[in-house]
LUMPA-970659 format. One record per residue: residue in three letters; x, y, z of N, C-alpha, C in turn. Coordinates in steps of 0.2 Angstrom, whole numbers, plus 5000, padded with zeros to 4 digits. Each point is the difference from the previous one (the first is absolute). Last residue first. Layout:
N
ALAXYZXYZXYZ...
END
This chain:
670
SER554854705507500050005007499550045003TRP500649854975499850075003500049995008VAL500849884973499950005008499850075002ASP500849844979499550055000499750005007LEU502349904986499650015006499550054998SER501849814987499650065000499650015007TYR502149864986499750005007499750075001ARG501049954980499749935001499850005008GLY501250184986499250005000499749935001LYS502450085002499849974993499250004999THR501050085020500250054995499849974993MET499649875019499650065000500150044994LEU501349815005499349984997499650074999LYS502050025011500150004993499449984996LYS500150015024500050064997500150004992ILE500149805012499350025000500050074997TYR502149915003499649964995499350034999ALA501450095017500250024993499649974995VAL499849925022499750074999500150034994ALA501049795004499349995000499650074999GLN502449995005499849984993499350004998THR500750045022500150064996499949984993HIS499849835016499550055000500150064996THR501049784991500150035006499450055001LEU499649784985500350065000500150035007GLY498949794990500750005003500350065000GLY497749924994500550024995500750015002VAL498249935014500049964995500550024994GLU499950125021499949935002500149954994GLU500150254997500649975004499949925001ALA498350124989500650004996500649985003ILE498050015012499949954995500750004995ASP499750175016500149935004500049954995TYR499450214992500850005002500149935003PHE497850044996500449994994500750005001THR498750065018499949934998500349984994ASN499950225006500549975004500049924999GLN498450144989500650014997500649965004VAL497850005009500049964994500750004997ASP499550145018500149935002500149954994ARG499550234996500749995003500149935002ALA497950064992500450014994500849985003MET498250015017500049944995500550014995ASN499850185016500249935003500049954994ARG499650234994500350015007500349935002ALA498650044980500850014999500349995007ASP497749894989500250045006500850014999GLY498949924978499750005006500450055005CYS500749844978499650055001499750005007ILE502049894982499850015007499550065000TYR501349824981499650055001499850005007LEU501949884982499750015006499650065001HIS500949834979499950075002499749995007ALA501749814987499450025002499950085002ASN501749834989499950074998499350035003ASP501249775003499450014995499850074998THR501949935016500149974993499450014995HIS500150105022500750004998500149974993ILE497850035011500450065000500649994996LEU498749815004499650054996500450064999LYS500949845015500149984993499650054995TRP499850045023500750024998500149974993LEU497949955010500150074999500750024997HIS499649775007499650024994500150074998GLU500949945021500449974994499750014994LYS498950085020500650044998500449974994ASN497749975014500149984993500750034997LYS499350045022499949935000500149984992LYS500250235006500649965003499949934999LEU498250144994500650014995500649965003LEU498150015014499949964995500550004994HIS500150155018500149935003499949954994GLN499650234996500749995000500249935003VAL497750085000500349984993500749985001TYR498849975023500050064995500349974993VAL498949915026500449984994499950064995LYS499849955029499950044994500449984994GLY499349835020500550054999499850044993GLU498349845008500450035006500550064998GLN498149974982500449955004500350035006ASP498850124983499649945000500349945004ARG500750244993499749995007499649945001SER501250084980500450025005499749985007PHE500049904975499550025004500350025007ALA501049974974500150005007499550035004VAL500349874974499650055004500250005008ASN500649934972500349995007499650065004LEU499949874974499750055005500249995007GLN500849944973500149995007499750055004THR499850004976500349945001500049975007LEU498350154985500450015007500349935001VAL498850004981500350075000500550015006GLY498549814996500749994999500450074998ALA497649945007500150014993500849994998LYS499349995023499749944996500150014992GLU500750185014500449945002499749944996PHE498850204999500750014996500449935001GLU498150015013499849994993500650004995GLU500250065023499949924999499849984993LEU500150235006500749975000500049934999GLU497950125002500450014993500749975000GLN498749985020499749964995500450014993GLN500750135020500149925000499749974994TYR500350245007500049984993500149925000LEU500650095023499850044995500049974993PHE499849935026500449974994499750044994ASP499450035024500350054996500449974994GLU498749865017499850075001500250054994ASN500449765003499350015000499850075001ARG502349935001499749974994499250024999ARG501750165014499749935001499749984993ARG501550195001500049985007499749935001CYS501450064978499550045004499949975007GLY501749994975499950005007499450035002PHE501449894977499550045002499949995008TYR501649944977500050005007499550055003LEU500349874974499850055004500149985008ILE500949944972500049985007499750065005THR500449894973499750065003499849985008GLU501749924976499749985007499750075003GLY500150024974500549975005499649995007VAL499050004973500150045007500349975005ASP499650014972500449965005500150045006LYS497950044983500750015001500349955005GLY497750024990500449954998500750015002GLN498050135005500350024994500449944997GLU499149985022499549994995500250024993LYS501550055018499949924999499549994995MET500350225006500549984996500049924999TRP498450095015499950034993500549984995GLY500449965023499449954997499950024993ARG501450145011500449934999499549954997GLU499150215008500450014993500449934999GLN498750015020499650014994500450004994LEU501250015019499749934999499650004994PHE500950215007500549954997499749944998GLY498650145012500150034993500549954997MET499749975022499449974997500150024993PHE501750085014500149934997499349974997PRO500250225011500350004993500049934997ALA499150025023499650034994500450004993ILE500649915024499849954994499850044994GLY500550105021500550004996499949954994THR498650035019499850044994500650004995GLY500449815017499550065001499850034993PRO502349894998499549985005499550065000GLY501849914981499550065002499549985005ILE502149924982499950005007499650055002MET500849854977499650055002499950005008VAL501649904977499849995007499750065003VAL500549884974499850065004499949985007PRO501449914976499649995006499950065004ASN500350004973500450015006499549985006SER499250004977500349945002500450005007ALA499050194987499549965004500349945003LYS501350234994500049934997499549965005PHE500450225006499950014993499849934997PRO499550035026500650004995499850004993LEU498550135018500149934998500650004996ARG499850225016499749974993500249925000PHE500150255014499949935002499649964994GLN500750245001500549964997499949925002SER498050204996500549985005500549964996LYS497950204996500449954997500549985006ARG497650115003500750015001500449944998VAL497350104996500449955001500850025000TYR497550115009500450004994500549945002MET497450115010500649965000500450014994PRO497650055016500550044996500649965000VAL497549905004500750015003500450034995THR497149945004500650014996500750015005ALA497249884999500650035004500650014995LYS497450014991500649955001500550045004HIS497350055002500650024997500649955001GLY497749995010500149974993500650024996ASN499250065023499750034995500149984993ASP501149905019499350005001499650034995THR502349914992499850035006499250005001VAL501849824989499550054998499750035006VAL502049885003500050004993499450054997VAL501250055023499649954998499950014992LYS501850095018499850014993499649944998ASN501150035022499350024999499850014993LYS502249935005499649955003499350024999LEU501650164994499949944995499649955003TRP500650175015499650034994499849954995ASN501549945017499350005003499550034995THR502349994994499749935001499350005002ALA501350214998499849974994499749935001VAL500750135020499550034995499849964994GLY500549905024500450024995499650034994ASN499550015027499849964994500450034994PHE500049995029500350024994499849964994THR498950065025500149954995500350044994ARG500250065027499750014994500149954995GLY500950025022499449975000499650024994THR502350055006499550055003499349985000SER501949884991500150005007499550055003THR499249884977500650045002500050005008GLN498949814982499950055005500650045002PHE499449904975500249985006499950055005GLU499949924972499550035005500349985007VAL500249974971500450025006499650035005VAL499649814980499850065002500450025007VAL500949874978499749985007499850075003ALA500349904972500250055006499749985006CYS500349964972499949965005500350045006ILE499050054973500450025006499849955006SER499850024970499849985007500550025005VAL499050084974500650005005499849975007MET499149994972499949995007500650005004THR499749994976499550055002499950005007PRO501549844989500250074998499550055002TYR500749755007499450045001500250074998VAL501549834994499449965001499450045002LYS502150114997499949964994499449965000GLY500750135019499750044994499949964994SER500049905026500450014994499750044994SER499850015029499749974994500550014994ALA500050105023499949935001499749974994ILE501650235007499449984996500049925000SER501050175019500249964995499449974996TYR499950245012499949935001500349964994TYR500050275012500249954995499949935002ARG498950275005500349945003500149944994ALA499950295002499849944997500349945004GLN499850235013500349974995499749944997LEU499550255013499849935001500349974993ARG501250225011499549974995499849935001PRO500850165021500349974994499449984995LEU499750215018500049924999500249984994LEU499950245005500549965004500049934999GLU498350164992500750014996500549965003CYS497949985010500049974993500650024996LEU499750105021500149935001500049964993HIS499550235001500849995001500149925001ASP497850074997500450014994500749995001ILE498449995018500049944996500450014993THR500650115024499650014995500049944995PRO500549945025500350044994499550024995HIS500149935027499550024995500350034994LEU500549875025500350014993499450014995SER499849945024500250074999500250024993PRO499549775008499450044999500150084999MET501349764996500250075002499550054999ASP499649774995500450005006500350065002GLU498849994980499549975005500450005007LEU501250064980499550055002499649985006VAL501549844992500450055003499550065002ALA499149824988500149985007500450055003LEU499650034977499450015004500149985008ILE501749984984499950075001499450015005ASN501149765003499950044994499950085002ARG501349795014499550065000500050034993GLN501249795011499650014993499550055000ALA501749935017499350005002499550014994ASP502450004998499849945003499349995002LEU500850214990500149944996499849945003VAL499750215012499750004993500149934997TRP500750035022499450035000499650004994SER502349915003499549975004499350024999GLN501850104988500049934999499549965004TYR500450235004499749994993499949934998LEU501250055020499350025001499649994993GLY502449985000499749945004499250015000LYS501350174991499949944995499749955003GLY500450195014499550014995499949944995GLU501849995016499350005003499550014995PRO502250024992499849935002499349995003SER500450214984500349985006499849935002ALA499450154980500549945000500349985006SER497450114995500750025001500549934999ALA497550015000500350024993500750025001MET498749945019500049944996500350024993LYS499850185015500549955003500049944995ARG498350164997500750024997500549965002LEU497949945008500050004993500750024997THR499550035023500149934998500149994993ASP499650225008500649975002500149934998GLN497950094998500550044995500749975001ASP498449935015499949974994500450034995LYS500050115020500349935001499949964994PRO499050215001500750014999500449935001ASP497450044992500449985006500750004999THR498650054982499950055005500349995006ALA500649934974499849975006500050055005TYR500750034977499350005001499849975007GLN502350014992499850075001499250005001ALA501149794994500150025007499750075002LEU500249894978499350005003500150035007GLU501949964987499650064997499450005003PHE501449825007500350075001499650064998LEU499349784995499950015007500350075001VAL500449924979499350025001499850025007ASN502249924994499950074998499350025001THR500649775005500250055005499950074998ARG498449814990500750015000500250065005PRO497749835001500350064997500850015001PRO498649764998500250055005500350064997ASN498249874985500749995003500150055005THR497950024989500149945004500749985003ILE499250184984499750025007500149935004ASP500850124975500249945004499850015008LEU499050124976500450005005500049945004TYR498650044980500750024999500550005005HIS497549934999500449974995500850024999THR498450065019499849944998500549974994LEU500250225009500149955005499849934999ALA499750174984500750005001500149955006THR497850044994500349974995500849995001ARG498750135015499849935000500449964995TYR500250235000500449975006499849935000THR499750104976499750015007500549975005THR500850114976499649945002499750025007PRO501650114977499650015006499649935001CYS502149944996499650065002499750034994PRO501649775008499650034995499550055003PHE502149975015499649954997499550044995PRO501750135010500249935003499649944997HIS500550224984499649985006500249945003LYS501350104983499550065001499649985006LYS502449934990499549975004499550055002ASN501950064988499649954996499449975003SER501150245007500149935002499649964994GLU500250255003500449974995500049925001GLU498850155015499750004994500449964994ASP499849995027500550004995499749994993LEU498649975017500250075001500650024996ASN498049814996500750015002500250075000ASN497549915004500450024995500750015002LEU497549875005500750025004500550014994SER497250005001500649994996500550025005ILE497249925003500650045001500649994995VAL497249965009500449994994500650055001THR498349875019500350074997500549994994ASP498949835015499850014993500150074997LEU500449925023500549964996499850014992ASP499950155023499549984995500449974994ALA500850015027500050034993499549974996ASP500949985024499450044999500050034992LEU501549835011500350074998499450054999ILE499549775007500550035005500250074998GLN498749894984499650015006500450035006GLY501049924980499650064998499650025006ILE501249805002500450054999499750074999ARG498749815000500250015006500550065000ASN499349914980499450045003500250025007VAL501549864988499950074997499550045003ILE500249785007500650035002500050084997SER498349844993499950025007500650045003VAL500149914978499550065000500050025007ASP502149884990499449985003499650065002ASN501750004978500049995008499349995002VAL501049914976499650065003500049995008PRO501849914978499549995005499650065002TYR501449904978499950075004499549995005VAL501749814987499350035001500150065005ALA501749834983499950065005499350025000VAL501449764992499550054999499950055006HIS502149844988499650035006499550044998ASP501449784988499950075000499650025006GLY500449774993500650035004499950075001SER498949894979500049975006500750025004ASP499050174982500449935000499949975007TYR498450194985500549995005500349935000ARG498550234987500349935000500449995006ILE497850174992500649985004500249934999LYS498250124989500650004996500649985005SER497550025005500550055002500650004996GLY498149854998499950064997500550055002SER499649815017499949994992499850074998ILE500749925023500350054996499950004993ASP499149915026499950004993500350064996LEU500649865024499850074997499949994993GLU500049835023500150014993499750074997ILE500849875026499650054996500250004993HIS500249865025500249994993499550054996MET500949985028499550004994500350004993LEU500149965030500449994994499550004994HIS499950065027499650004994500550004994ARG500249905028500250054995499550004994ASP500049865020499850075002500250054994GLY499249734997500650045003499850075001SER499149824980499950025007500650045002GLN499849934977499449975002499850025008ASN501450154980500149955005499349985003LEU500150154981500449944998500049955006GLN498150194991500549995006500349934998ARG499150184981499949945004500549995005ASN499150154978500350025007499849945005VAL499950094971500049945005500350035007ALA499750154982499649944997499949945005VAL500550284999500149955004499649944997THR500950214985499449985004500249935004ALA501650224993499849934998499449985004LEU501350234992499449985004499849934998TYR502550134997499449974996499549985006PRO502050205001499849935001499349984997ASN501950204999499449984996499849935001LYS502050095009499650065000499349994997ALA501549815002499950035007499650075000ASP499549864978500649995004499950045007PHE498949924973499950015007500649995005PRO499550104973500249945004499950025008PRO498050034988500749975001500550054997LYS497650075010500450004994500649965002GLN497350065010500749965001500350004993THR498150155013500249984993500749975000GLU499050035021499450004996500149984993PHE501750035016499749945002499349994996SER501550194998500349954997499649935001LYS499750255007499549954997500349944996LEU501850175005499350015002499549964996ARG502649935003499650044996499350005003GLY501649905014500350044996499550054996MET499449845017500750005002500350064995GLU497449985010500449984994500750015002GLY498150055014500349945001500549984995THR498550194999499649965005500449935001TYR500350284991500249935000499749965005VAL499150224986500249985006500249935000LYS498950144983500750015000500449985007ASN497649994995500349964994500850005000MET498550135015500249945002500349954995ASN500150275003499749954995500249935002ILE499950245015500249944999499649964994ASP500750255012499649974995500249934998THR501250105017499350025002499549974994PRO502449905011499750034995499350025001VAL502149975016499449975000499650044994VAL502749955008499550044996499449965000LEU502549995014499349985000499650054995GLU502749955000499550045002499349984999TYR502749885004499450014995499550055004GLN502049945010500250004993499550014995ARG500750085027499549974995500350004993ILE501250005025500050034993499549974996SER500650045028499849954995500050044993THR501850055019499350014999499849964994ASP502250035011499749945000499250004998ASP502550144999499350014999499749934999GLY502450055001499749995007499250015000THR501850014982499650065002499749995007ALA502349894990499349985001499650075002GLU502250034985499849985007499349985000VAL502349994982499350035001499849985007GLY502049934986500150065004499350035001PHE500549794988499850064996500150075005HIS500549785009500350004993499950064996GLU499049975022500750005001500350014993CYS497749965001500250075003500750015000VAL499249794994499950054995500250075002ALA500149825016500549994995500050054994PRO498350005017500650035002500649994995TRP498049894994499950075000500650045003PHE499949755001500150034993500050085000GLN499449865019500850014999500150034993GLU497849965006500250045006500850014999LYS498849864985499950074999500350045005TRP500049775003500550024995500050084998SER498549905016500650005002500550024995VAL497849984994500150055004500750015003PHE499449814986500150064996500150065005ASP499749795010500650004996500150074996GLU498049955011500550025005500750014997GLU498149934987499950075002500650025004LEU499949774994500250044994500050085002ASN500249775014499650065001500350054995GLY500149744996500150035007499550065001ASP500149894980499949955004500050025007ASP500650144982499350005001499849945005ASP502250164998499849935000499349995001GLY502050194990499449995004499849934999MET502350144998499749944997499449995005GLY501950214991499549975005499649944997LEU502550124994499449974998499649985006ASP501750215004500049924998499349984998TYR500850254994499849965006500049934999ILE500850154984500050055005499849975007ARG501149924975499549985005500150055006LYS500650044973500350015007499449985005GLY500649924973499650045004500350005007GLY500849874980500350065002499650055005LEU499649774991499950054994500350075002GLU499949825016500449984995500050054994GLU498550035017500750025003500549984994LEU497749954997500150075000500750025002ARG499449775001500150024993500150085000LYS499549905021500749974998500150034993ASP497950045010500550035004500749994997THR498149894990500050074999500650045003TYR499749775005500250014993500150074999LYS499049945020500749985000500350024993GLY497750025003500350055004500849994999MET498749834990500050064996500350065004ALA499849785011500450004994500150074996ASN498949915022500250074999500550004994PHE499749765007499850055004500350074998HIS499549764990500450064997499850065004GLU499049795006500749984998500450064999TYR497950035017500149984993500849994998THR499050075021499949934999500149984993LYS500350225009500649955001499849934999ASN499250234988499749965005500549945001GLY500050284990500049934999499749965005LEU500850264990499449975003500049934998GLY502050215001499749944997499449985004PHE501450244996499749965005499649944996VAL502250194995499549954998499749975006ALA501450234989499949965006499549954998PHE501850204987499549955001499949975006ASN501250204982500049985007499449955001VAL501750094979499349985002500049975007GLY502050064987499650065003499349995001LYS501049834984500450045004499750065002LEU499349804987499650035005500450055004ASP500149884974500450025006499650045004GLU499349794984500050075000500450025006ASP499549784988500550025004500150075001ASN497949804995500450064998500550015005GLU498449825000500250004993500550074999GLN498949945021500349944998500450014993MET498650175010500649995004500449944998TRP497950044989500550054998500749995004ASP498249865005500349984993500550054998TYR498750055019500449945002500449984993PHE498350164998500650035004500549955001ASP498049934991500450044995500650035003GLN498549885015500349964995500450034995ALA498550085019500850025000500349954995ASN497650005004500250064998500750025000ASP499249785006499850024993500250074998THR501549885019499350014999499850034993PRO502249845004499750075001499350005000ASP501149775008499950044994499950085002GLY500449785014500650054999499950054994GLU498249835003500749975001500650054999GLY497650115005500149934998500749985002TYR500150255002499449964998500249934998THR501050235014500249944996499349965000ALA500550285004499749935002500249954996MET501050265005499949944995499849945004CYS500550285001499649955004499849944996PHE501950214998499749954997499649955005VAL501150274995499949955005499649954997ALA501750224993499549954998500049945005LEU500950284999500049935003499549964997SER501650264999499449964998500149925003ASN501250244999499849975007499449954998ASP500350144979500450005006499749975006ILE499749934974499650045005500450005007GLU500849884980499950074998499750045006ALA500349765001500650045002499950084998LEU498549834993499850035006500650045003ARG500049874979499950085000499850025007PRO500249764995500750045001499950085000LEU498049864997500350005007500750045000GLU498449944981500250075002500450015007SER498949804989500750014998500350075001MET497749935006500549995005500750004997ASP497650104994500549984997500649995004TYR497449995009500550044998500649964996GLU498049905010499750064996500550054998GLU500449805012499749984994499850064996PRO500950015022500549994995499749984993ASP498950155020499949934997500549994995ALA500150185021499949994993500049924999SER500050245019499949934999499949984993MET501350225012499449974996500149935000GLY501150225016499949934997499449994996ARG501950185013499450004996499949944996MET501450085024500049974994499350014997GLY500750045023500350054996500149984992TYR498849885019500750005000500450044995ARG497649985002500250015007500849995001GLN498949974979500050075002500250015007ALA499849784991500650034998500050085002ASP498349825003500450025006500650054998LYS498549914984499650055004500550025006SER500749834985500050074997499750055004LEU500149785009500650034999500050074997ARG498049875001500250035006500750035000GLY499249904981499650065001500250035007CYS500949794994500350054996499750075001PHE499149805010500650025004500350064996GLU498249914990499850035006500650035004GLU500349864981499750064998499950055006ALA500649785004500650034998499850074998THR498249855005500450025006500650054998GLY498449894984499850075002500550025006THR500049794987499450005004499950075003GLN501849964985499549964997499350005004SER502450174994499549985005499549954997GLY502350164999499849944997499549965004TYR500850284999499849945003499949944995PHE501550255005499649964995499849945004VAL500650275005500049935003499649954996VAL501650255000499549964996499949935004MET501050275004500049935003499449974996ASN500550234998500649975000500149935002ARG498250214988500149945005500749984999ASN498650184988500550025005500049945005THR498750014980499750015006500450015006LYS500849984977499550045000499650025006LYS501849844999500350074999499450055000MET499449775001500450025006500250075000LYS499149904980499550015005500350035007GLU501449934983499750064998499550025005ILE501049795003500550065001499750074999PHE498849794995499950025007500550065002SER498849934977500750025003499950025007THR498249944985500349945002500750015003GLU497450134997500850015001500349945002ARG497750024985500349995007500750015000PRO498450124982500449945001500250005007THR497750114992500750025002500449935001LEU498150034982500149975006500750025003ARG499350064978499750045005500149975007LYS500849894981500450055002499750055005PHE498849824989500549975006500450065002GLU498650054982499649985006500449985006PRO501050064979499850055004499649985006ILE500449844983500650015004499850065005THR498749924981499849975007500550025005GLU500250054977499450045003499949985007GLU501749894987500250075002499450045003THR499649784993500450005006500250075002LYS498849984979499649985006500450005007LYS501150024980499750075001499549995006ARG501249814992500450055003499750065002SER498849844988500149985007500550055004LEU499650044977499450015004500149985007PHE501849954985499950085001499450015004TRP500449784995500550025004499950085002TYR498649894984499949985006500550035006ILE500450044977499450045002499849985007LEU501849884990500250075002499450045002LEU499649784993500350005007500350075002GLY499049964978499549995006500350015007VAL501450014981499650065000499549995006ILE501249814995500450055003499750075001LEU498849824989500249995007500450055003SER499650024977499450015004500149995007PHE501849944986499950075000499450025004LEU500349774996500550025005499950085001PHE498749904983499849985006500450035006ILE500650034978499450045001499849995007ASP501749874991500250065002499550055002LEU499449784993500450005006500250075002ASN499149974979499550005005500350005007THR501550114982499749935000499450015005PHE501250204985499849975006499749945000LEU500950094980500450045005499849975007PRO499849834979499750065002500450035006GLU501449864982499549995005499650065002GLU501149924976500150055005499449995005GLU501249814985499450044999500050055006VAL502449914992499349975003499550054999PRO502549944987499650055003499349975002ALA502349864999499550034996499550045003VAL502749975006499349985002499550034995ASP502450055001499849944996499349985001PRO501350175012499750034994499749944995SER500350015028500349974994499650034994GLU499550045024500550054996500349974994HIS498549885015499650064997500550054997PRO500949805011499749994993499650064997GLY501950065018499549955000499749994993GLY502550095009499450024997499549945000CYS502150065017499949964994499250024998
END
């Protein structure tokens, strides 16, 4: 139907100008935008060649295997470096068993190519998968885990084997290893050897060696290959001592980018830690033979954000006296600038640690010299012992024989012998320092539960820790690397410099309930109180905002009221302010029989059951996994049975359900 402008009866109107002001404005705007777009496009086109000059990293492990003639790939899901180390050992062993292996980080490759492994004859994928936290994948295996969950690719013709790294004290023991093994089979892959399950609460090294001992014969049988019988040492890196040294190009402790500690650029993470200054370092306990400390790190200007419940990772530095003594025993000039270069030029891992650097820096910042050495290190070092008896002992400890395992357990693990103690107690052992540096594992960041709230203290991260120090059976003193290093971080040093700590924040699932009105029950004896200081600060802050904050109950435990009642003043103030509804403290040694947090929980069982069953309370447990967390969980089973009238099986299922709903959270360590 026609509109009025088509009607012939309408009186003629005065003719309008061709362009109105609005038209001109819109036209100018469009022209302006076109010019801007054209110029910016030109600019981006000009900058593209810059990036093209960088050789793109190969993300296809299949192409890489074909190019380098490999038929075995070993992937690792590693948080603290152990799975990565096991991976390296398997790929290195491969050539002794007629295979050609490469070690690979799943984060660096396109894992959706796994089905293509069938294109390579006699090929095999091995997965060394650590479980992190509450049954979670490690950071570098998260994408691969997502891929396994979301895809139904056909893995027909793909041969695989899995070794899991876990800890029996945790609820979800070896969850990642079990899931990977099960899922790869579901997708059609062929398992060529049984899932191995390492237990870090027992002897992870022994579990791995025993698994490996059976794994290789299974590989030989499946592929019809034979062990070469060649047990000679295979070097992975070659020593290069540069002649013309520009000291500006030498690493001095940085984790990733050279000079990153001098010019700090966010974002800060594991490869780019932030140098936080130490603002507070005070002893928390009044007496006793331990040193408990509260440390505050200043993060202002770093753009780092954190929530209460998150973890702070710090990169410690080894004890200088141990470093010097190793140098002395090995007759080495520790200030020699060196580079250890991978003999496999195709490897993504060019060096075992940032190079070029000095032996001193490597032993101080990059290598783990305080933990007992693993069996592969002893095996490789054996060749340097001039006394055949020492050679024999070292090789025996690295073997899978019951006698060898027993000797490794008693002489190395139980005696807490680190590499220096091994060198001191075997005077005939004189390895080259470069080979030793190649073999030692990387010094890892240490994680602590943050003891403050990011909402209340956005520019400060607090740590609560106990200094690790004890006598070993050989009469030596074992000093925990990170805690002793932190203890000595005086706020202002003698020369007026502020003490600093390289750190970054790792997000966690340990979170206060979304609704402030939900009741909260926190159980944290000893330094397990750390995240709850942050929780209390945050609940107090919410209260000040006028929010309806639910009951907030704390169960804390220590040895004696006058010795190690951590944060006593702060806790009593929280109680006075009504932020802490109930403060329950178990002093284990202040009376005849020992009293622990689980005894106090039992005392208040009716109230606790009401909070859990009818008031939707959230439960949080932080601290020792081996005994405390298990005892507390058993106590909750008892409460569910005694007050809730459930059978034991129902009680276990009830607590499990709370866990899956996110109402029973753990932040535990062993």
